[in-house]
C-alpha positions in Angstrom: 57.2 117.4 11.1 54.9 118.9 13.7 54.2 117.2 17.0 50.5 117.0 16.1 51.2 115.3 12.8 53.3 112.6 14.6 50.4 111.9 16.9 48.1 111.4 13.9 50.5 109.0 12.3 50.7 107.1 15.5 46.9 106.7 15.6 47.0 105.4 12.0 49.7 102.9 12.9 47.7 101.7 15.9 44.6 101.2 13.7 46.6 99.3 11.1 48.0 97.1 13.9 44.5 96.4 15.2 43.2 95.5 11.7 46.2 93.2 11.0 45.7 91.6 14.4 42.1 90.8 13.7 42.9 89.3 10.3 45.7 87.3 11.9 43.3 86.0 14.6 40.8 84.9 12.0 43.3 83.0 10.0 45.0 81.5 13.0 41.8 80.1 14.4 40.8 78.9 11.0 44.0 76.8 11.0 43.2 75.8 14.6 46.6 77.0 15.8 46.8 78.3 19.4 48.6 81.6 20.1 51.4 79.6 21.7 51.8 77.4 18.6 51.9 80.5 16.4 54.4 82.2 18.7 56.6 79.1 18.5 56.4 79.0 14.7 57.4 82.6 14.6 60.1 82.3 17.2 58.6 84.9 19.4 57.2 84.8 22.9 53.6 83.9 23.6 53.0 87.3 25.3 54.4 89.2 22.3 52.3 87.3 19.9 49.2 88.1 22.0 50.1 91.8 21.8 50.3 91.5 18.0 46.8 90.0 17.7 45.4 92.7 20.0 47.0 95.4 17.8 49.4 96.6 20.5 52.5 95.7 18.5 53.3 95.7 14.8 55.0 93.1 12.6 58.4 93.2 10.9 58.4 92.4 7.2 60.1 89.1 8.0 57.3 88.1 10.4 54.7 89.1 7.8 56.4 86.8 5.2 56.6 84.0 7.8 52.9 84.4 8.7 51.9 84.4 5.0 53.7 81.1 4.5 52.4 79.5 7.7 48.8 80.5 7.3 48.8 80.5 3.5 47.6 84.2 3.5 48.3 86.8 1.0 50.6 89.4 2.6 48.6 92.1 0.9 45.4 90.9 2.4 47.0 90.6 5.9 48.1 94.2 5.7 45.2 95.9 3.8 42.3 93.5 4.0 42.1 93.6 0.2 42.9 90.6 -2.1 45.7 91.0 -4.6 44.8 90.6 -8.3 46.5 87.2 -8.5 44.2 85.8 -5.9 41.2 87.5 -7.5 42.0 85.7 -10.7 42.4 82.4 -8.9 39.0 82.9 -7.2 37.4 83.7 -10.6 38.9 80.6 -12.2 37.8 78.3 -9.4 34.2 79.6 -9.5 33.9 79.8 -13.3 32.0 77.4 -15.5 33.9 74.8 -17.5 33.4 76.9 -20.7 34.8 80.0 -19.1 37.8 78.1 -17.7 38.6 76.7 -21.2 38.4 80.2 -22.6 40.8 81.5 -19.9 43.2 78.7 -20.6 43.2 79.6 -24.3 43.8 83.3 -23.5 46.7 82.4 -21.2 48.2 80.1 -23.8 48.0 83.0 -26.3 49.6 85.4 -23.8 52.4 82.8 -23.1 53.1 82.6 -26.9 53.3 86.3 -27.2 55.7 86.6 -24.2 57.9 83.9 -25.7 58.1 85.8 -29.0 59.8 88.8 -27.3 
């Protein structure tokens, strides 16, 4: 690996950290947690948590999982900004008319029966 390539990867990592930090800030404030409260919940220092939200530090997989449980955020969304298909389906069902929900229920029952047949 060349020196220049490492530098490029470092920039991509920094940009990822910045984007994750922004999404984390949005969700934290939506839940009305302070940075100190989040740091305590994650068992990290207040200063370190602030670095995470500012994109100066990254998150371990264990902290990503903890955050997703605390803030009820999809880990895929936290990392990429894109919703996973499961959440898209939930959004569709919540916003669908009664007739469409009934249709989805019938389809899911049919799929369930097919899976049970295997």
